[in-house]
C-alpha positions as CSV (number, residue, x, y, z in Angstrom):
1,M,95.2,201.1,-36.6
2,N,92.8,201.5,-33.8
3,G,91.6,199.8,-30.9
4,A,89.0,197.4,-32.7
5,G,91.3,196.3,-35.6
6,L,94.1,195.4,-33.2
7,M,91.5,193.2,-31.1
8,V,90.6,191.5,-34.3
9,L,94.3,191.0,-35.4
10,E,95.0,189.4,-31.8
11,A,91.8,187.4,-32.3
12,V,93.0,185.9,-35.3
13,V,96.6,185.9,-34.3
14,L,95.1,183.3,-31.5
15,W,93.0,181.3,-33.6
16,I,96.0,180.2,-36.1
17,G,98.4,179.4,-33.2
18,S,98.2,178.6,-29.9
19,A,99.4,181.7,-27.0
20,D,101.5,179.8,-25.6
21,G,103.7,179.3,-28.9
22,V,103.5,175.3,-28.9
23,T,101.2,175.1,-32.1
24,E,102.8,178.0,-34.0
25,G,104.7,176.2,-36.4
26,L,101.6,173.9,-37.4
27,G,100.3,176.1,-40.2
28,V,103.2,176.5,-42.0
29,A,103.7,172.9,-41.8
30,D,100.1,171.9,-43.0
31,G,100.4,174.2,-45.6
32,A,103.7,172.9,-47.0
33,V,102.1,169.6,-47.1
34,A,99.5,170.7,-49.2
35,A,101.4,172.3,-51.4
36,V,103.5,169.6,-52.3
37,V,100.7,167.7,-52.4
38,A,98.9,169.9,-55.1
39,G,102.4,169.7,-56.9
40,L,102.7,166.3,-56.9
41,T,99.0,165.8,-58.5
42,I,99.4,168.9,-61.2
43,T,102.3,166.9,-62.2
44,A,100.8,163.3,-62.3
45,S,98.0,164.3,-64.1
46,A,99.9,166.6,-67.0
47,S,102.5,163.4,-67.2
48,F,99.4,161.1,-67.7
49,A,97.6,163.3,-70.2
50,H,100.7,163.7,-72.0
51,D,102.7,160.5,-71.9
52,V,100.0,158.3,-71.9
53,Y,96.9,159.8,-73.0
54,A,98.6,161.3,-76.1
55,S,100.9,159.3,-77.0
56,V,99.7,155.5,-76.7
57,I,96.4,156.1,-76.2
58,A,95.8,158.3,-78.7
59,K,98.7,158.0,-81.0
60,G,99.7,160.7,-81.4
61,K,96.6,162.5,-82.7
62,S,95.6,164.4,-79.4
63,T,95.1,168.1,-79.1
64,P,96.0,170.7,-76.4
65,E,92.3,170.8,-75.4
66,K,91.7,167.2,-75.3
67,E,95.0,166.3,-73.1
68,M,94.0,169.5,-70.9
69,K,90.3,167.3,-70.1
70,V,92.2,163.9,-69.5
71,A,94.1,166.3,-67.1
72,R,91.6,167.5,-65.4
73,R,89.9,163.7,-65.2
74,T,92.9,162.3,-64.2
75,V,92.8,165.0,-61.4
76,I,89.6,163.6,-59.9
77,V,90.7,160.5,-60.3
78,I,93.6,160.9,-58.2
79,G,91.6,162.9,-55.6
80,V,89.2,160.4,-55.4
81,F,91.4,157.0,-54.8
82,A,93.4,159.9,-52.2
83,I,90.4,159.8,-50.0
């Protein structure tokens, strides 16, 4: 690695975490929280689309494409309520 590339790498490391290492683990924690929230959102929307919409609202006459549309809309609704 040349000198310029090493300087960029050092700048990125300093930007991600502090030089003293105090906040170094916060980026990992933020990523873990975001991954958990994303997984729960996907699970909730898929469960609503399959269990509530397909079984109760559409009474078993839903197509996979329609369930996918309902799941996508459910993600938007969950996001709006979360904000």
